[in-house]
N, C-alpha and C positions, 0 to 999 in steps of 0.2 A: 431901761432898768433891767438888771440882770436877774434872770429867773432862778429861783432856788431849786436845789436838787430834790427830787422826790423819786421814790421807787416806781411809782406809777408812770412818771414821765420816762424813766429808763426803759421800762417794759414797753411803753408806747413807741419809743424810738427803735428798740430792737425789732418789734413787730413790724413797724413801718419799713425800715430799710431792708430787712430780710425779705419782706414781701415784695418790695420793688425789685430787688436783685434776682429773685427766683420766680417771679410771677408768670413769665412766659412759659418756662419749662413746666411749672406746676399745672398751668392751664392745659398744656398738651397732654401731660401724663394723666391728669384727672379726666379729661374729655375722652381720651382713648380707652381708659379704664371703664368709664361709664358705658361707652358703646359696646365694649367687650363683655359686659356683665351677663347679658342674655344671649350670647352668641349661639349656644346650643339650641335654645328654644326658637330662635329666629331661623336657623338652618333647618330645623324640623318643620317649621311653619311653611318654609319655601318649598319643601318636598315632602309633604305628609305621606304620600304613597310609598316612600322609601322606609319610613320609620313606623308605620302602622299597618296592621293587617286585620282582616275580619276574623274574629274568634270562631273556632270550630270545636267540635266535640273532642277531637283527639289530636295531639301533636305527634309528629314523627318521632320514633325512638331516636335518642341522641346518637347512638352508635351507628344507626343506619344513615342518619343525617350527615355525620362526619365523613363516612365512607363515600357518600354521594358527592359531597362538596370536594373532597380530595381528588376524586376522579374527574369531576367537571372542571376544577380550577387548576389541575396539574400541580398540586402542592401538598403540603402537610399542615393540618390544623394544629395550631400551637395554643390557642385559647378559645374559650367559648363563654359568652355572656348570656345568661338566661334571665330575662326580666320577670318580675312577679306579675306584671301587667299582661294579661292574656291577649291584648290587642297590640302588643309591641313586637317588633322584629328582634331576632337574635342578632348579636354581634359576634362574628366569627373571624378570627385572625388566622390568615393562611400564609405560610412561608413558601415561597416558590421553590420547587425542587431543582430547577435549572439554575445555573449561575446567573448573576445580575448581568443584564445587557442582552440576554438571549430572547428568543421569540416568546418565551413563557410570560414575559412582562405584559404582553398584549392580551392575555387570556382574561376572561371575565367581562363584566358589564362595563368596566371603565374604558376598555378599548385602547388604552395607551399606558406606557410606563409612568408618565407624569401623574396621571390620575391615580394610579395605584400607589405611588409614593406619597402623594398628599393624603391618601386615605388612611395612612398610618397614624394620623393624629399628631405627628411631631414635625420636626423640621426636615425630616428625610435624611438620607445618607445611608450607604451600605445596603445590604440585602435584607432589610427589615420586613416583617410581615405586613400584609395588606389586610385591612379590616373591612369585611363585607357585611351588609345588612341582609339577613336571610329570613324568609317566611318559615316559621317553625312547623306549619301545617302541610306545606307542599314541598319545602326545600328549595323553592325558587330564590335565586339571588336577585335582590332588589336594587343593588348598587353598592358603592363604597361610601365611606364617611365623607368623601369630598363632595361638595355641592357648589352651586353658583356663588355662594357668599364665603366660601372657605378662604380664598385668596385675600378677600377684603379683611376678614377677621384676623388672619395671620399677620397682615400688615398692621392692624390695630394693636395686636399683641406686641409686635416688634417695636412699634412706636412707643408703646407704654413702657417697655423694658429698657430699650436702648436708643430711642429716638431715631431709629433707622440708621444709626451711625455704628459701623462695624469696628472691630478691633479693641473693644473694651472701653473706649473713650465715652461712648454714649451711655453705657451702663454706669460708669463712674459719675457722669453728670447727673443722671437720674438719681443715683444713690445720694449724692451730696444734696440735691434738691429735696429729697425725701427727709434727710436729717433736718434741713431747714424747716420743712413742713411740720416736723414734730415740735420744734421750738415755736413756730407760728401758732400752732394749736394751743400749746401750753400758755404762751404769753397772751393769746386771745382770750383764754379762759380767765386769766387774771384781770384783764381789762374789761371783761364782761361784767364783773361785780362792780356795782355803782359805788361812787364815793359815799353817798348817803344810803345806808342799808334799807331805809324805808322805801326807796325807789327801785328795789330789785325786781318788782313785778313788771316794770317797763321793759326789762330785757327779755321777757318771755313772750312778747307779742309784737306784731308789726302794725304800726299806725298807718293804715292804708289811706286815710282821709287827709294826711298831711302833705306837704310839698314833696316833690320828687327827691330832694336831697335827704330829707328825713326818712323817706321810704327806703332809699338806697342804703342809708346807714343802718336801719333796722334789719334789712335783708342780710347785710353782712354780719351784724352783731347777733341777731336772734337765731338765724338759720345756722350760723357757725357754732353757736352754743349747743343747739339740739343735735348737731351731727358730730360734735367733738369726740365723743367716746369711740364711735365706729371709725372715724378718721384716724385716730391714734392707733387703733388696732390694725387698720390697713397699712399705715406707715411703718409701724414697728415690725410687723410680719414681712412687709415688702422688702425691708433691708436685708433679709436673709438671702435674697437673690442678687443683691448688689455687691455685698462685701463679704469675703471669706472670713475676715477677722471678726466681723459682727456675728456671723453664723457660728463660728467656733466659740466665741464668747458666750452666746446664748446657750449653746450646748453645754458648756461648763456650768453656767448658772443654773440651768434646769436639771442637770445631772442625766441628760439623755441626748444623744446625737440628733441634731436637726437633719431632716431628709435621709435618715438612716435607711429607709426602705429602698432608696436608689441602689444601694450596694448589696442588699440582701439577696441571697440566692437560695434555691430550694435545697432542702436537706438531702443528705446522701441516702440512697435506697439500695441496699445491698442484696444481690440475688445469690441465693444458695445454689450449690452445684445441682444442675438438673431441674431447677425450679423455674416455672413460668408464671406469668401473671394470670391470676384466676378471676379477677374482677373485670367487668366491662366498664365503659365510661359511666353508664347509668348506675352501675354498682358503686363506683366511687362517689357519685353525687348522692346516692341514697345513704351511704355510710356517713358522709359529711353532714347531711341533713339531720341525721340522728344525733350528731355531736354538737352542732352549732344551734343555738337557741333561736326561736322565733321564725317569722317569715321574712323574706327579703329577696333582693336580687342576688343571683348566684353567678360567680365567675370561676371557671375551671382553667387552670394553667397546666397544660399537658407536658410531660417530660419528653425531651427529644432523643433520649437514649434510655438504657436500662439501669442508669446509675443514680437518678434523682427522683425525688418524691413528686406526687401529684398534689398541687396546691389548690385548695378550694376556699374561696372567701364568700362571705354573705354580708351584704350591706342593706341598710334600711331604705325604704321607698315611701314616698308620700310628700305632702306639702310641707310638713314640719320635720322631715326625716333628718336625723343627725348624720353628718357625713363621717361615719365611723364604720368599721367592718370587723367582723370576727373571722378568724382564719384557722384552718386545720391543714396540716401536711400529712398526707397518707403514703405509707409504703406502697409503691406501685405493684409489688409482687404479692403482698399479703393483704393490703387494704388496712393495715393497722395504723392507728394515729401515731405519728412521730412527734408532733408538736401541736398543741392546741392553744390558741391565743384568743381570749374573750376580752373585748374592749372594756366592758364595764368592770372587769376584774383587775385591770391594769392600774398602777399607781397614778395619781393625779398628774404628776409631772410628765409621765410618759403619754398620757392621754392628750395633754395640752400640746406637746411637741408634735405628736402625730397629726394634730388638727391645724398646724400652721398654714398649710396650703389652702384648705377650705376656709379658714379664718380670713385669709387675704382675699380670696376670690368671692367671698360672700356665700359660699355653699354650705356653711357649717350647719345650718338648719334648713336645708332644702330651699324651695322656692320662697318661703317666708323670709328668710334672711337675705336672699338675693334681691327681693323687693326693697328691703331696708337699705341694703348697700347701694342699690341703683339710685335711690333718692339721695342718700348721703354723698355719692359721687357727683350727682348733679349739683348739689350744694357746694361741694369742693371746687367744681369747675367754675362756679359763679363767684367764688370768694376773691380770686385775683382781679376780676373785673370790678366788682363793687368796691373792693379795697382801693384800687387805683382811682376810681371816681371820687372816693372820700378824700384821698390825698390831693387830687387836682382841685377840689372844692376848697380845701384849706389853703392851698397856694393862692387862690383868687382872693381870699379874705385878707391876707397879710398887707397888700398895698393899701387897701381901704383903711386899715387900722393905722398905718403910718401917716396917711393923709389927715386923719382926724386928730392925731397927736400933734402934727405940725401946725395945725390951725389953732 
């Protein structure tokens, strides 16, 4: 007997075949994303002596600290991160004074150029600065941002973004699988709603005392429902890294360019004839503190010549801290503010666009949101497995039904 068409059956077929077609890729992407979620915390846990210090009465003056590091590391400090936590080390980025490939790459605690390059926190390349962890009380260099797990987490990130396949093919595969994942999540939500509305409570709990097939079905159905919103956020923001057309379209829709900060440069800082800088680094920080509201972690980006501004940002710290920052650009010669950007005063569309990266990584509300994202990523990793088992179980039932009809 021919089955009649229903929208529910259509959504079920779409959900089934899209899931089967993309299951392996989605499993790899979700698993690597789950592992990568707490990479910072794990690296700090492996080497606590590099990231923490014993708080003392007084820290070294920042100007003296910078001079000490530039002399010791044979380079120029380009940025300085000052955490609000008194038991945390400073992060100091130093650009080598000598050309790349010279003996200067071996300076510092890393002891080799490879370690220094990895300490930059990116994929390396060029003569980029090396980031060092520094004791603010003694000026001692504790190490770089590279640790025993750095290579592993870089591999997980590359697996998550392009399946370790170079040349753009891997990124395209992940992007297509992510689009499929959006449809899987939406169709899954439709299928979650029961045919009889009075039975909707069954979709909110897992019947643990049932047979394993029912438990497996509930794990897929119920856990998928609870994680659906966060999974949609992850997928829709993740597409910004996969496709330029999607990123441009989202920028047009939101009225603000996605990843605009990548292209932003410090404002011009013009020196008058005979004028010299009057403020110390501590003076710039003090001036910024007076302009930017509240307490938080401070980051200072120093100009490499006398033509650009000093850029100071302040970001929140804590378990529920919003991953947003306030910024001021100061004229390096006078200390006057050239541009002040307060996150809370920006239009909503600008705020949302600036939060795309933390929204994807789960850092939008500090450790709290990372925990939620970790659990959701675990659920997402399990969905291809439980979904495949549901499909296999249904295939096993069909021959039995045909046998009963034939008799």
